[in-house]
Phi, psi and omega in degrees: 000162177290147184278345182242127177297143180268133179245084188230057187296330183236026184262153168265143176265125181251134182266128175245107180304141177065014178284315180239153173282176185301314181297314180296317181294323176299315177300316180297311179301318177298318177296322181296315184288338180270338188242356183246135178278093187291144180252008175244166183278330184227144171248125180238131168229182180290342184247339184224151167221111187243142171273128180240152177093000000 
């Protein structure tokens, strides 16, 4: 996991292809979904569609 907690309550997450490998991006996305109070009903990426809230 990332060593610094992410504080992004009103931020948009932007995808940068090839910035992280698949394992790093999985860990990053997991931390985002576990630590941020999402304000939308769905998070959609090319790999996941999760129900939040």
